[in-house]
N, C-alpha and C positions, 0 to 999 in steps of 0.2 A: 391235896391240892392235884390236878391233873394239867398236866402240860402238854398243850399242842404245839407241834414244831410249825413254824412260819410258814412253811412251802405248805402245808397243808391247810390252812387259812387261806393264804392265796389262792391255793386249787381250788376251794370252794366258792371263793368270793367271785370268783372267776366263771366257773361252771355255775353259777346263779345269773351273773350276770349274759353269759352266753345265751341260757336258756331263755331269760327276758327277752334278749333281742332277739333270738329266735320266736317267739310266739308272737312281738311287734309286728314284725315282719309279713308273720302268715296273715296275722290280722289285718295290716294293712294293706296287702294284697286283695284279699277277700272284701274290705268295705270299697276299696278303688274300682274290683269288678263290678260290684253292685250298685256302684254311685254311675257305672257306665252305661250298665242295663237300665239302671230308672231314667237314665237323661234320653236313654232309644225311645223309653216308652210317651216319656214327654214329649220329645218332638213325632213322634207319630201321630200323638193326640192334639197336640197342636193342627197340626194339618187336617186332622178329621173335625175339628173345632172351625175352621174356618171354611171348610166346605159345607158343614152345618149353615153355620152364617149367611153364606152363600143362598141357599136353599131359603132360610128363613125369609132373606131379603125379597128373592123371589118370588115366593107363596106369599107375600104379604101385599104384592100388587094385585092378587087377584086372576082368577081364572080369564077375564074379558067378558062371562055372560052376564047379563043383565041382572039374573037373580044371585049373583054370586055376593055371598055375604061379607066377605074382605072387602072386594069393590067399594061396597057403599060402607062400609065401618070405617075408611080410612077418610 
């Protein structure tokens, strides 16, 4: 039977816990940076969608010409 000193066992457990905590911190930082980048992209897309909606509302009224398809389609 092999006998291991208690200090070795505690050192191994402490090292594993430290490694897991470090990996968790790195992954958390990575996920946080990706989410903030994604939030910026979504905000920019929201602005673009708003401008496109304004363009559609403006163009749906027609150009004012008598032969305009959109003017008579409404």
